[in-house]
MARKETI-149936 format. One record per residue (C-alpha): residue in one letter; x, y, z. Coordinates in steps of 0.25 Angstrom, whole numbers, plus 5000, padded with zeros to 4 digits. Layout:
residues N
AXYZ...
***
This chain:
residues 170
M489951215113G490151265099I489651195086L490451065083S491151065096G491450935103N492050805099P492450825085K492250685081N490750715084E490650825075P490250805060M491350825049H491050935039Y491050915025G492450975023E492950875034I492250765028F492850795014S494250825019V494350695028W493750615016Q494850675007C495950645016S495550505017T495350485002I496750554998A497450475009K496850345002G497350394989A498750424995V498850285001S498550214987C499550314980Y500650304991Q500550154992A500850154976Y502050254979M502550164989S502850054978H503350164970A504350224980G505750194980D506250284990K506250255004D505950385011L504750405001K504250265004R504250305020I503550425016L502550365008E502350265020D502150375029L501050445019L500350305018D500150305033Q499650435035A498650425023K498150295029L498050365043E497250475036I496350375029K496050305042E495750435050C494950505040D494150385036T493850355050L493450505052L492550495039T491850365044E491550415058N490950535051G490050445041I490850465029A491350365020P492750385017A493350355003P493750215000T495150165002L496050124990P496549984990E497949964995R499049964984P499949844982H501349864984V502249864972E503749844971F504549964967E505349894956D503949834951I503449974947P504150014933A504950144934G504050214924A502850184932R503450214946F503250344954T504550394957D505050434972P504950584968E503650574962I503150494975A503750604983A503150714975K501750664976V501750634991T502250764994A501050824986D500150734993T500650775006A500550915004M499150914999G498850825011L499350945020V498451045013A497250955015A497450925029S497551075031Q496251105024T495550985032I496151055045G495651185041Q494251145038S493951045048I493051095060R493150955067E494450955076D494750815074I494850825059G495750955059A496650875068L496550755060F497050835048A498050925056K498650785060Y498650735044H499250885041A500450865051T500750715046K500750775032T501650895035A502650785042L502550695029G502650815020L503950865027R504550715026I504150715011L504850845008Q506050805016M506150675008N505950754994K506950854997E507950735001K507750654989G507750764979W506350754975L505850894980I505450974968P505251114973P504451224968P505351334961L506251394971Q506551544973V507951544973K508351684970R507551774978P507151914974D507952034978S507252114990E507352254987
***
């Protein structure tokens, strides 16, 4: 049998895996806090459904990553306090995030999450960690597609410069 072969859960995590799992948990904890606030600011029902799904995914990532860290003797970052629910109408218009602003932020967060998951998959030598982040990557891909479709349907998508006129090929 080769080096580090056998049950991956019995193998030590290397420093890159430790940091990536810890970072995923920490970022997910920040996302929960932020998306809970966005739930109070969002007016669009489709956006609220996506926020709920993003919250569920972030909470799952926290649970799974914190368990993995704890089982390996690493203390996870502390969890932020739950945000209280605020009625949409109680937030002054000038202080309220708009639905397109929220959609743009979750679009960027999801795209960055895809890159981070890919990086963790690539650096992992423990198969269980690579598989865990492959699962996160697949979920973020599906959520990203739903967000893109919503942004297009609502007219919230701000595309980069488009090449309308193509150069003549000679």
